[in-house]
C-alpha positions in Angstrom: 5.9 19.3 -6.0 7.3 17.3 -3.1 4.5 18.6 -0.8 1.9 17.4 -3.3 3.4 14.0 -4.0 4.1 13.0 -0.4 1.2 15.0 1.1 3.5 16.8 3.5 0.9 19.3 4.8 -1.6 16.5 5.4 0.9 14.7 7.5 1.9 17.9 9.3 5.6 17.8 8.3 8.0 19.7 6.0 10.8 19.0 3.6 13.4 20.1 6.2 12.0 17.7 8.8 11.8 14.8 6.4 15.4 15.4 5.2 16.6 15.4 8.8 14.6 12.3 9.6 15.9 10.4 6.5 19.5 11.3 7.4 19.0 10.2 11.0 17.6 6.8 9.8 20.6 6.5 7.5 23.1 7.2 10.3 21.5 4.7 12.7 21.5 1.8 10.1 24.6 2.6 8.1 26.5 0.0 10.1 24.8 -2.6 7.8 27.3 -1.6 5.0 30.1 -2.9 7.2 28.4 -5.7 9.2 26.5 -7.5 6.4 29.5 -8.0 4.0 31.5 -9.2 7.0 28.9 -11.9 8.0 28.2 -13.1 4.4 31.9 -13.3 3.6 32.1 -16.0 6.2 29.8 -18.0 3.9 32.4 -17.6 1.1 30.8 -14.6 -0.6 33.1 -11.9 -2.0 33.0 -9.1 0.6 33.4 -6.3 -1.9 30.5 -7.5 -4.1 28.3 -8.0 -1.0 29.0 -4.4 0.0 27.7 -3.1 -3.3 24.8 -5.5 -3.2 23.9 -4.4 0.3 23.9 -0.7 -0.6 22.0 -1.1 -3.9 19.4 -3.3 -2.2 18.8 -0.6 0.4 18.5 2.1 -2.3 16.0 0.1 -4.4 13.8 -1.1 -1.6 13.9 2.1 0.5 13.2 4.4 -2.5 10.3 2.1 -3.5 8.9 2.3 0.0 9.0 6.1 -0.2 7.7 6.5 -3.7 5.1 3.7 -3.8 4.0 3.2 -0.3 4.7 6.7 1.0 5.8 5.3 4.3 8.9 6.6 6.4 10.5 3.1 6.5 13.9 2.0 5.4 14.8 -1.5 4.3 18.1 -3.4 4.3 19.4 -7.0 4.6 18.2 -8.1 8.0 20.4 -8.7 11.0 19.9 -12.2 12.4 18.6 -13.5 9.1 22.1 -12.9 7.5 23.5 -14.9 10.4 21.0 -17.7 9.7 22.0 -17.5 6.0 25.7 -17.9 6.8 26.0 -20.0 9.9 22.9 -22.3 9.6 22.2 -22.7 5.9 25.7 -22.6 4.5 28.1 -23.5 7.3 25.6 -25.7 9.2 23.6 -27.5 6.5 26.3 -27.5 3.8 24.5 -25.5 1.1 26.6 -23.3 -1.1 26.0 -19.6 -0.8 24.5 -19.7 -4.3 21.9 -22.2 -3.1 21.2 -20.0 -0.1 20.6 -17.0 -2.3 18.2 -19.2 -4.3 16.3 -19.9 -1.1 16.1 -16.2 -0.4 14.8 -15.6 -3.9 12.1 -18.2 -3.6 11.0 -16.9 -0.2 10.7 -13.4 -1.7 8.5 -14.8 -4.5 6.2 -16.5 -2.0 6.1 -13.2 0.0 5.1 -11.4 -3.1 2.3 -13.8 -3.8 1.0 -13.4 -0.2 1.2 -9.6 -0.7 -1.1 -9.5 -3.7 -3.9 -11.4 -2.0 -6.4 -10.4 0.6 -4.5 -12.4 3.2 -2.2 -9.4 4.0 -5.1 -7.2 5.2 -6.6 -10.0 7.3 -3.1 -10.5 8.8 -2.9 -6.9 9.9 -6.4 -6.9 11.3 -5.9 -10.2 13.2 -3.2 -8.9 15.5 -4.8 -8.3 19.0 -4.7 -4.7 20.0 -2.7 -5.4 23.2 0.0 -7.2 21.2 0.2 -4.2 18.8 1.3 -2.0 21.7 3.5 -4.7 23.1 5.3 -5.1 19.8 6.1 -1.3 19.9 7.5 -1.6 23.4 9.5 -4.7 22.5 11.0 -3.1 19.5 11.9 0.0 21.6 13.7 -2.0 24.2 15.3 -4.2 21.6 16.9 -1.4 19.6 17.9 0.4 22.8 19.7 -2.8 23.9 21.3 -3.1 20.5 22.6 0.4 20.9 24.0 -0.3 24.3 25.6 -3.6 23.2 27.2 -2.1 20.0 28.8 0.6 22.2 30.1 -1.9 24.7 28.0 -0.5 27.5 26.5 -3.9 28.1 28.1 -7.3 27.2 27.4 -11.0 27.5 28.9 -12.1 30.8 29.6 -15.5 32.2 26.0 -16.0 33.2 24.0 -13.2 31.7 24.3 -9.6 30.5 26.6 -7.4 32.5 28.2 -3.9 32.3 31.1 -3.5 29.9 34.1 -1.2 30.3 32.2 2.1 30.5 35.0 4.4 31.6 37.0 4.5 28.4 36.8 4.3 24.6 33.6 3.5 22.7 31.4 3.2 25.8 32.5 6.5 27.2 31.8 8.3 23.9 28.4 6.6 23.7 27.5 7.7 27.3 28.6 11.3 26.5 26.5 11.1 23.4 23.4 10.0 25.3 23.7 13.0 27.6 24.5 15.5 24.8 21.7 14.2 22.5 19.3 14.1 25.5 20.0 17.8 26.2 19.1 18.7 22.6 15.9 16.6 22.8 14.9 18.1 26.1 15.4 21.6 24.7 13.2 20.6 21.7 16.0 21.6 19.2 14.9 20.7 15.7 17.1 18.0 14.3 18.5 17.5 17.8 19.1 13.8 17.3 21.0 14.3 14.0 23.0 17.1 15.6 23.7 14.8 18.6 25.0 12.0 16.3 27.3 14.5 14.5 28.6 16.1 17.6 29.2 12.7 19.3 31.2 11.6 16.2 33.4 14.7 16.6 33.9 14.1 20.3 35.0 10.5 19.4 38.0 12.0 17.5 39.6 13.1 20.8 39.0 9.9 22.8 41.2 6.8 22.3 39.8 3.3 22.3 42.2 1.3 24.4 41.3 -1.9 22.5 42.6 -0.6 19.2 44.9 2.3 20.3 43.1 4.6 17.8 40.4 7.3 18.2 36.9 6.0 18.6 36.0 8.1 15.5 38.9 6.8 13.4 39.4 9.3 10.6 42.8 7.7 9.4 41.3 6.1 6.3 39.5 9.3 5.3 42.8 11.2 5.8 44.8 8.7 3.8 42.5 7.8 0.9 40.2 10.9 0.7 36.4 10.9 0.7 35.8 9.4 -2.7 36.0 5.7 -3.8 34.4 3.7 -6.5 32.1 0.8 -5.4 33.4 -2.8 -5.8 32.1 -4.8 -8.8 28.8 -6.6 -8.4 29.6 -9.2 -11.0 30.5 -12.1 -8.6 27.1 -12.2 -6.9 24.8 -10.8 -9.5 22.1 -13.4 -10.3 24.4 -16.0 -8.9 21.6 -18.6 -8.3 21.9 -22.4 -8.3 18.9 -24.4 -9.5 20.3 -27.9 -9.3 17.2 -30.0 -8.7 18.8 -32.6 -6.5 19.7 -29.8 -4.0 16.7 -27.5 -4.0 13.9 -29.9 -4.6 14.1 -31.4 -1.1 12.0 -31.1 2.1 15.0 -29.6 3.9 15.4 -26.9 1.3 11.7 -26.2 1.5 11.9 -25.7 5.3 14.7 -23.2 4.8 12.6 -21.3 2.3 9.6 -21.1 4.6 11.8 -20.2 7.6 13.1 -17.2 5.6 9.6 -16.3 4.5 8.3 -16.5 8.1 11.0 -14.3 9.5 10.6 -11.7 6.7 6.8 -11.5 6.9 6.5 -11.2 10.7 9.6 -9.1 11.3 8.3 -6.6 8.8 4.8 -6.7 10.1 5.9 -6.3 13.6 8.1 -3.4 12.7 5.3 -1.7 10.8 2.8 -2.1 13.7 5.3 -1.2 16.4 6.9 1.9 14.9 3.5 3.3 13.8 2.5 3.4 17.5 5.0 6.2 17.8 3.2 8.3 15.2 0.1 8.4 17.3 -2.2 10.3 14.9 -3.8 9.4 11.6 -2.9 5.7 12.2 -5.7 4.5 9.9 -4.2 6.1 6.8 -0.9 4.4 7.6 -2.6 1.1 8.2 -4.3 1.3 4.8 -0.8 1.6 3.3 0.7 -1.4 5.1 -0.3 -3.7 2.1 1.8 -1.6 -0.2 4.6 -1.6 2.4 4.5 -5.4 2.6 4.6 -5.6 -1.2 7.6 -3.3 -1.2 9.3 -5.6 1.3 8.8 -8.6 -0.8 10.2 -6.9 -3.9 13.2 -5.8 -1.8 13.9 -9.4 -0.9 13.7 -10.5 -4.5 15.9 -7.6 -5.7 18.4 -8.3 -2.9 18.7 -12.0 -3.8 19.3 -11.0 -7.4 22.0 -8.5 -6.5 23.7 -10.9 -4.0 22.6 -10.5 -0.4 20.4 -12.2 2.2 16.8 -11.3 3.0 15.9 -7.6 2.8 13.5 -6.5 5.5 12.1 -3.4 7.1 14.4 -1.9 9.7 13.4 -1.0 13.2 16.0 1.8 13.0 13.3 3.5 10.9 11.9 4.5 14.2 14.8 6.9 14.7 13.6 8.9 11.7 10.0 8.8 12.9 11.1 10.1 16.3 12.8 13.1 14.6 9.5 13.8 12.8 9.6 11.7 9.6 6.0 11.0 8.5 6.1 10.3 4.8 7.9 8.5 2.0 10.2 11.5 1.6 12.0 10.3 4.7 12.6 6.9 3.1 13.6 8.5 -0.2 16.2 10.6 1.6 17.6 7.5 3.4 17.8 5.7 0.0 19.7 8.7 -1.6 22.1 8.7 1.4 22.9 5.0 0.8 23.4 5.7 -2.9 25.9 8.4 -1.9 27.5 6.0 0.5 28.5 3.8 -2.4 30.9 6.5 -3.6 31.7 8.2 -0.3 32.1 5.2 2.0 35.3 6.6 3.5 33.2 9.5 4.9 30.2 7.6 6.1 32.1 4.8 7.6 34.0 6.9 10.1 30.8 7.5 12.1 31.2 5.0 15.0 28.5 2.9 16.6 29.0 5.0 19.7 27.7 8.1 17.9 24.4 6.4 17.1 23.8 4.8 20.5 22.0 7.8 21.8 19.6 7.8 18.9 18.7 4.2 19.5 18.2 4.6 23.2 16.0 7.7 22.8 14.0 6.0 20.1 13.6 3.0 22.4 12.2 5.3 25.1 9.7 6.8 22.7 8.5 3.4 21.6 8.4 2.0 25.1 5.8 4.7 25.9 3.2 2.4 24.2 3.1 0.3 27.3 0.5 2.7 28.8 -1.9 1.3 26.1 -1.7 -2.3 27.2 -4.6 -3.5 29.3 -2.9 -5.4 32.1 -6.3 -6.0 33.8 -6.9 -8.5 31.0 -4.6 -11.3 32.0 -4.4 -12.8 28.5 -3.3 -9.4 27.1 -1.0 -8.7 30.0 0.8 -12.0 30.0 1.1 -12.1 26.2 2.5 -8.6 26.2 5.1 -9.3 28.8 6.2 -12.5 26.9 6.4 -10.5 23.7 8.5 -7.8 25.2 10.9 -10.1 27.1 11.5 -12.6 24.3 12.0 -9.9 21.7 14.3 -7.9 23.9 16.4 -10.9 25.1 16.6 -12.7 21.7 16.6 -9.7 19.4 14.0 -11.5 17.3 10.7 -9.7 16.7 9.2 -12.8 15.1 10.1 -15.0 18.1 8.6 -12.5 20.5 5.4 -12.3 18.4 5.2 -16.1 18.4 5.3 -16.4 22.2 3.0 -13.5 22.7 0.5 -14.7 20.2 0.4 -18.3 21.4 0.0 -17.3 25.0 -2.8 -14.9 24.2 -4.7 -17.5 22.2 -4.2 -20.4 24.7 -5.2 -18.3 27.7 -8.3 -17.1 25.9 -9.3 -20.6 24.8 -8.7 -22.3 28.1 -10.5 -19.6 30.1 -13.6 -19.9 28.0 -13.3 -16.6 26.1 -13.1 -18.0 22.5 -15.4 -15.2 21.3 -12.4 -12.8 21.6 -10.6 -14.8 18.9 -11.3 -14.8 15.1 -10.5 -17.4 12.5 -7.3 -15.7 11.2 -6.0 -15.3 14.7 -6.5 -19.1 15.3 -5.0 -20.1 11.9 -1.9 -18.0 12.6 -1.6 -19.5 16.1 -1.6 -23.0 14.5 1.1 -21.9 12.1 3.2 -20.5 14.9 2.8 -23.7 16.9 3.9 -25.8 13.9 6.9 -23.5 13.5 7.9 -24.0 17.2 7.5 -27.8 17.0 9.1 -28.5 13.6 11.4 -25.7 12.6 
């Protein structure tokens, strides 16, 4: 039944591979269950309710991605946009978190409307081929740098990035994990990345983090409370919108809504295009399903706002599951099921440290960076735009910002060098939108 529904044979995969891929994706993004409630609680939101809302939004959106779009992508409240929600909209502009959730809801509705029109297909087709490859490289380097930063291997120094304390604690475990997981991958061990994550977590039990004085893999909570716990109540954030006209019927609020919409659309689109470069074969059948994936993303954002969390978007960590061999919606469904289980077994899942997933992110980054060979650097417009896309995305951790710089540079160089025939109407329209975003938002 699974083979027929998800077309496993057609995609040259199996139930076992898809399960391993789904669990790998889960382990590389499970940190969102801890990080998102922490960030949104700074906006005054109840941390327990946000934990439940985060997990449920992942379950709903990711399961829908698997069952409806048959794509191996997972969705969750986006990193970066949750910080925008908290530190810009609420703490910076003075909106309540209820009003901020309302802005997320409206942005999801607009995304949904875009997703049921022909604009979505035109948007996908309008991306220059060189930028498609550059986005893949950019995502790869971005998630590799995220892995290194989360493990403390690199850190923000006085001037720029510098090495962290790599001889002890979390960094040491992460470096060991990179080598261990790399060995499994080099030997072509099936599920090698998942095995590497598990083994690295075990190694972390025996290495003390000097910053906390506890093992890197801190199993104390599991030992004290046991594996099972009931999820916190969702009541405080469920449909907690605010529709006060004097607050939401303003130009400032409209700009916030469109900013959230912009980030959601282009982060998701960039992730789809970039991660699919890793699959390599049968790309056309995946491209045909991108409209369904975008619709799923929009529904995920709406559902997340109703539950009580910031914008839900497609996660670049999905590339970890794709690297393991995930090719269908079964991968996404397994990830969704794992998050559903995490609601009741958070004490088990939360002991897996960031150090244990660093290797997966670095190796996936390597896979995605291989798309650089497809970039035509002999075409200066393509080459320059690709470099800007890669650098801006990697250094800012923003796919949408990288895409803006890459897109605008490509269009401007083509226009000013007399090669307007290489541009189509949609490409030009999007360039104008990007320019307006840079100038006014």
